[in-house]
N, C-alpha and C positions, 0 to 999 in steps of 0.2 A: 676476484670477489667470490664470496661464499654464498651459494644459493640458500634462500630461506623458504622458498615455496616454488615448486616447479623449477623453471630455469631463471627465476627472478632473484637477484640479490636484494638486500634491504631497500636500497634506493629505487630499484626498478619496481619492486612490489608496491612501495609507497606511491610511486608515480601512477600506477595502474588505478589506484582508488582515490587519488587527490583531485576530485572534480573541480574544486574551487581554483586550483592552480591550472588545471587543464582548460577550464572555461572561465577565464577571469571576468567575464561579463556577468557572472552569476548574481552579483549584488543588484544589478539592474532588474533582473527577474524577480528577486525577492521584493524589491520596492514596488514593482508593478503589480505583483500578485497581492500585496498588502493593499494597494490602492484599489484595485479591482474588487477585492473582497469587501472593503468598506462600502463601496457602491452597491454591491449585491445585497448586503444586509439592509441597505436603505430601500432597495427596489423590490425585494421579494419578501413575502411573509416568512417569518422565521421564529423559532423557539430557540433561544440561545442559552448556553451553559446549563443544559439539562443534566443533572447528575445521574451517573449509572453505577457509581461505586462510592466508597467511603472517603477516598482521598480527594484533595482539592483538584488534582489533575484529571480525575475521572469524570469528564463532562463531554457532552456532544452538542452540536448545533443541528437543528432539524429544519429543513426547508420543505414544507408539505406541499404536495400536489393539490390542484384544485378539486379533483375528483377523488371519491373514496376508493379504498382498496387498491391504491396505486402500488406499483413495484417500488422497491427501496434500493437506491444506489448509495452505497457506503464508500466514502473516500477516506483512505488512511494516508496521512501525509508522511513525507520523508524528512531528511535532515540528519541522516546518519545516526539516528537514535539519540542525538544529543542537542538538536536545535529545531527551530521552527515551531509552529503552533497551528491549531485548527483554524484560528482566525485569519491566517494567511491564505486559506484555501476555500473560503466561502464561494469564490467565483465559479467553482466547478458546478454549482447549482444552476448557473445560467445555461449551461449546455444541456441539462436534463429537464428543466422546468417546461419548455415548450412541448416536450414529448409526454407530459403527464406523469412524470416520475418524481417521487419524493427523494430528496438528497439528504444524506446524513454525513457530517464530518466530525470525527471523534478526536479527542485529545488523549494523551497518555503522558505519564511522568517520563522525564528524560534522564539519560546518563549525564554525569556520574552520580546523580542523586539516587538512582535505582539501577539495578543490574538488568541484564537481558531477560532473565527469567521473569522478572516482574513486569517488564515492558510487554512481553508476549502475553502474560496473564491478563493485564489490563485490557489489551485489545480483544482477547477472547471474552472478557467480561462485557465489553461494549456490545458485541454481537449477541451474547446471551440476553442482555437487557433488551435489545431490539426485538428478539424473538418473543419476549414476554410483554413488551409494551408498545410495539409498533402500531397496533390498532388504536391505541389511545391518541395517535396523531394522524388517523385517517389512512394509514398505509397497511399493506398486506405483508406480514412477516414471513409468509411462505414464498415470497417472491423477492428475495434478497440477492442482489448482485453487488460484487465488491471490486474496487479499483484501488491500487496502491502505487505510489510513486517512490522509487529509490528504496530507502529503508521501509517505506510503506508497502512496497511489493513483497518484501520479505515477510512483513507482519501479516498481510493478507494470506499468504501461502501457509504460514504457521497456523493461522486460525482455521484454515481448511483442513488441517490435520488433527483438529481437536477431537478427543474422545469426550463428547458432551456429557455422557453419563458419569464418567470419571471426574469431569470438571464440576459436577453438581448441578447441571442445567438440564431442564426438560426440553431439549432441542434435538432435531433429527440430524443424522449424519450429513445430509445434504442441505444443511442450513444455508450455506452459500451455493446458489444455483449456477454461478458462473463467475469468472474473474478476469480482470485485465491487470497484468503486472507490468508496470512501466519501469524499465531500467532497474530491475530488482536484483537482490542479492539472495542466492539460494544455497551457498556454501560459505559458512562463516569462518572456515579455517584461515583463508588469506586475510580476513578482517582481523582475526585474533593475532595474526603475525605481523600486521602492518601498523603504521603510526596511529590509526584510529583506536587501537586498543588502549592507548593512554587514557582515553576518556571512558571506554566501555568496560575495561577491567575483566575481560573474560579469561578463564583458563581453557585448556583444550577440551575438557569435558563439557563445559558450558557451551562452547562453540558447536560441538557435535549435537548436544541436546536441542539446540535451537537452529539447526541447519535444515531447511526444507527438503533438501535432497536426501536426507536420512530419516524422513518421517514415513508414517503409514497413512494412506488416504483411503477412506471408505466410500467416497461418493465420486462418480465420474463426471464432475462438473467441467465444462469446456474452459480452457485457458487461452487467452490471447496474451502473448508475451511480446512486448514492444521494446525495441532497442534503438537508441539514437545511432545514426550512421557514423557519427564522429566519436562515439564512445570508445573507451579503451578495449584492447584485445581481451582482457580478462572479464570485462562486462559482457562481451559477446560470448565468451566461453561459458559464463554462468547461465545466460539466457538460453543458449542452445542446449546446454546440459539439462536444464529443467524441462525443456520441450521434449527432449529425447526420453527423459525419465517418465514424463506424463504419458507419452505415446506408448512406452513400454508397459505401462499399466493397462493399456487398451483404452485410455481416455483421450478425448479430442484436445489437440493443442495446435496452435498456429503461432509462428514467429513472424512479426511484422517489423520491417526496418524502413521507415519513411526515407525518401530520397534526400530530404533536407531535415536536419534536426540533430540536436545533441541532448545531453542529459537534462538540460533545463528547458530548452525551447519546446520539446515535445509536450510538456504539461500545459502550454498555452492553449493548445487546441481543445482542451476539455471545456473551455468557455464557449466554444462555437457550436450551436446546436446542429449545424450542417457539416461539421468536420468529419473526416473519415474515421477518426478515432472514436468520436461519440457514436457514430452510426454502427461501427463494429461492435460496440458494447450493447447497443440496443438490439442488435441481431441475436445475441445470446441471452438477453434479459428475459426472465420468465413473465 
């Protein structure tokens, strides 16, 4: 067999990133998250489908805290850049609401309708909008903390690398004061070389342009990198590589591997206000 990335041949590389095959119970989690999220939108005050850009996909849901000037917890969903929706993740607000935190869940257009450059741009635009308009919803935009799951971890990391002046936004380098990256992707080369690229359509230049491990970061925000114990070897390689990169910059980073959990089960604990994952994020929240 001919290696296509590292020691992996095509079938081996595809297997490293095929989470739906690796964890066939994934559909049960998708259904549960959708059900939980519908309940959250009934139970918590919320502003739904608030536009932050010109396209129909550029909207976000805001779950405001009771008190003014609350910190903002932004959750960016995963789905390998081609699936899922912010409406599937309203439930993460349940974990933050009892702690007086405003939760924001943003949407973005998906592949193959748009490419990776545009997906990253839209996520940057969501955070720039929050910087300008967070106070309109009773929150403090100088206290933004971000969390991303899977592809969302990649997108949060890319937002942290934004040159806001070059982006055309009046935002500080440390717009994101800290982040939790759950089962994220930080090197897009293996993604560009595996089966996922049939939907993403990246060339090598696009993959490099949008790889967090190849970016410049101007603010020393603390990173919590979470990995499922049962995830593939290359997921673990990616997470540890980002932690090492971050520490090499002199910035604080921690890798957390819960004793029980996989790519999908970890996200459940975001609903629990007393979970270790929620409390770890509160620790670094401004």
